[in-house]
C-alpha positions as CSV (number, residue, x, y, z in Angstrom):
1,M,18.8,6.0,24.1
2,S,15.1,4.6,23.3
3,S,15.0,0.7,22.8
4,C,14.2,1.1,18.8
5,A,17.2,3.1,18.5
6,A,19.6,1.4,20.5
7,F,17.9,-1.8,18.3
8,L,19.6,0.0,15.1
9,T,22.8,1.7,16.8
10,T,25.4,-0.7,15.1
11,G,23.7,0.0,11.9
12,F,24.0,3.5,11.4
13,L,26.8,4.5,9.8
14,A,27.7,7.3,7.9
15,L,26.8,5.7,4.4
16,L,24.3,7.6,2.5
17,R,25.1,5.4,-0.4
18,P,22.7,2.7,-1.5
19,S,23.2,-0.9,0.3
20,D,21.8,-4.1,-0.2
21,Y,19.9,-6.1,2.5
22,I,18.7,-9.2,2.7
23,Y,16.4,-11.1,5.5
24,I,18.4,-14.0,7.3
25,D,15.4,-16.6,6.2
26,D,16.0,-15.9,2.8
27,I,19.9,-16.5,3.3
28,V,19.1,-19.9,4.7
29,E,16.7,-20.7,1.9
30,A,19.0,-20.0,-0.7
31,T,22.1,-21.6,0.7
32,L,20.3,-25.1,1.6
33,R,19.2,-24.6,-2.3
34,L,22.9,-24.4,-2.9
35,I,24.1,-27.0,-0.8
36,D,22.0,-29.5,-2.7
37,Q,23.4,-28.8,-6.0
38,P,26.5,-30.2,-7.3
39,Q,29.4,-28.2,-7.0
40,D,30.3,-26.1,-9.8
41,G,33.0,-23.8,-8.4
42,G,31.2,-21.0,-9.5
43,T,30.4,-17.4,-7.8
44,Y,27.2,-16.9,-6.7
45,N,25.8,-13.0,-5.3
46,L,23.3,-13.6,-2.4
47,G,21.2,-10.6,-1.9
48,S,18.3,-9.0,-2.4
49,G,19.1,-6.9,-5.7
50,V,17.8,-3.8,-4.4
51,G,19.9,-0.8,-2.7
52,Y,18.3,1.2,0.3
53,S,20.4,4.2,1.9
54,V,20.7,4.7,5.6
55,N,18.0,7.5,5.4
56,Q,15.4,5.0,3.8
57,V,16.5,2.2,6.4
58,K,15.8,4.9,9.3
59,D,12.5,5.7,7.9
60,V,11.5,2.1,7.8
61,V,12.8,1.8,11.4
62,E,10.9,4.6,12.4
63,Q,8.0,3.4,10.9
64,V,8.5,0.1,12.3
65,C,9.2,1.1,16.0
66,G,6.9,4.4,16.2
67,R,9.7,6.2,17.0
68,T,11.5,9.1,15.8
69,L,15.6,8.1,15.5
70,H,18.2,10.7,16.0
71,A,21.1,10.0,13.2
72,T,25.0,10.9,13.5
73,Y,26.6,11.3,10.1
74,R,30.0,10.8,9.4
75,P,32.3,11.6,6.5
76,A,32.4,7.9,4.2
77,R,35.7,6.1,4.2
78,G,37.9,6.1,1.3
79,A,37.2,2.3,1.0
80,D,33.4,2.8,1.2
81,A,31.7,1.2,-1.9
82,R,29.7,4.2,-4.0
83,S,26.7,1.2,-3.7
84,V,26.4,-2.2,-2.7
85,E,23.4,-3.5,-4.7
86,L,24.0,-7.5,-5.9
87,D,22.9,-9.1,-8.9
88,N,21.2,-12.1,-7.9
89,T,20.6,-13.5,-11.6
90,R,22.6,-16.9,-11.0
91,L,20.4,-17.8,-8.2
92,S,17.6,-16.7,-9.6
93,V,17.7,-18.8,-13.1
94,G,20.0,-21.8,-11.8
95,L,18.1,-22.3,-8.8
96,G,14.4,-20.3,-9.2
97,W,15.5,-18.6,-5.8
98,Q,13.9,-14.9,-4.9
99,P,14.3,-13.3,-1.8
100,V,10.8,-12.9,-0.4
101,V,11.3,-10.7,2.4
102,G,11.1,-7.4,1.7
103,L,13.1,-4.4,4.2
104,V,9.6,-3.5,5.8
105,D,8.6,-7.1,7.1
106,G,12.3,-8.0,7.7
107,V,12.6,-5.2,9.8
108,A,8.9,-6.0,11.7
109,R,9.9,-9.4,11.9
110,T,13.6,-8.3,13.6
111,W,12.0,-6.0,16.1
112,E,9.6,-8.2,17.2
113,R,11.9,-10.9,17.6
114,V,13.8,-8.2,19.9
115,Q,11.0,-7.6,21.9
116,Q,10.2,-10.9,22.6
117,E,13.7,-12.0,23.4
118,L,14.3,-9.1,25.8
119,P,11.1,-8.4,27.3
120,D,12.9,-5.4,28.9
121,N,14.6,-4.5,26.2
122,G,15.1,-1.1,26.8
123,H,17.6,-1.4,29.6
124,R,19.0,-4.5,28.6
125,L,19.8,-4.0,25.1
126,E,21.0,-0.3,25.7
127,N,23.6,-1.7,28.1
128,L,24.6,-4.5,25.7
129,I,24.8,-1.8,22.7
130,D,27.0,0.2,25.1
131,G,29.3,-2.8,25.7
132,L,29.9,-2.9,22.1
């Protein structure tokens, strides 16, 4: 298994349905803005507002890592939502927050960090994934 494939193994579910992906820095920024607000008891959706299928995510990962990945597809589970695309209007209007890191940049930043943290990532990362 290539290190790039191991990096994403846990994310490759059988779903071809769109899901909302958001980068951790955007989550932190929104959370800090919410902490500074008086509590209103409301509900906020924290997401990018854009849905990507697993195939689209796979394409981005292949582009970023420069490798072709093999995907295993399984039937969707009955409890799986048809799509998950969060409406972050309340955060946008109320706090002026918008996510700034898109999917390609987020995957690239994550892949760069994995390579920095695990210099011999091919071996160590495969062992980590095998242990999940």
